[in-house]
Every structure is written in structure tokens, then in C-alpha cells.
C-alpha positions, 0 to 999 in steps of 0.5 A, a space after each residue: 500500500 502506498 501512503 496515498 492509498 493509506 490516506 484514502 482509508 483515514 476515518 473521520 474519527 482518526 482525523 478528529 483524534 489527530 486534530 485534538 492532539 494539542 490538548 484539544 486547542 484549536 481542534 477545529 482549525 487543525 481539523 480543517 487544515 488536516 483535511 486540506 493536507 489529506 486532500 493534497 496527498 499528505 503534504 502541508 503546503 507551508 507557504 499557503 497554509 502556514 505552519 501552525 495548523 495542522 503541523 503542530 498536531 501532526 508533529 505531536 502525533 509523530 512523537 509517540 505511538 499510542 496503543 490503539 492509535 497506530 494508524 494516526 501515528 503512521 499518518 503523522 509520521 508520513 505527513 511529516 516526511 512528505 512535507 519535508 519538515 524533518 529534512 535530514 532528521 529522517 534517520 533520527 526518526 527511524 532510530 527513535 521509533 525503531 521499537 514503535 515501527 516493530 510493533 506496527 502491522 506489517 503493511 504499515 511498517 513496510 510503508 513507513 520504512 520505505 518513506 523514511 528510506 526515501 526521505 534519507 536518500 533525498 537528503 543525501 548529496 548527489 554523487 558527481 564528478 569531483 571538480 578541482 
């Protein structure tokens, strides 16, 4: 399954859960912004959307896997990776969440591992001829 296919399966309850991750603060604004992000394939367009809504709750959601909310965790990590807000921190996310990834269902784990690998490879400088 691709991340875009996964996004299409996100339920209203999962969207609401993510939107309330900042102790319910600005939940409606976070939800509206999250809906835009999901309609945009999972990318937060920081120039047109700003960075607070929904990036705040997405980053909170990616910081910890809560039992029973594995799909929301995967959603938040995926959005963060696609948005590029982690840049070269993708390896740190992989290291930090190694145990979390191991506890995910196989299809979600594989999808996230592929996304992290792509993010890491996207941050590496391209090899080219050495110029003197």
C-alpha cells in the first residue's frame, strides 16, 4: 500500500483524534487544515497554509505511538516526511521509533520504512564528478 492509498482509508474519527492532539486547542482549525493536507496527498503546503495548523498536531502525533492509535501515528509520521519538515532528521526518526515501527502491522511498517528510506536518500548529496 502506498501512503496515498493509506490516506484514502483515514476515518473521520482518526482525523478528529489527530486534530485534538494539542490538548484539544484549536481542534477545529487543525481539523480543517488536516483535511486540506489529506486532500493534497499528505503534504502541508507551508507557504499557503502556514505552519501552525495542522503541523503542530501532526508533529505531536509523530512523537509517540499510542496503543490503539497506530494508524494516526503512521499518518503523522508520513505527513511529516512528505512535507519535508524533518529534512535530514529522517534517520533520527527511524532510530527513535525503531521499537514503535516493530510493533506496527506489517503493511504499515513496510510503508513507513520505505518513506523514511526515501526521505534519507533525498537528503543525501548527489554523487558527481569531483571538480578541482
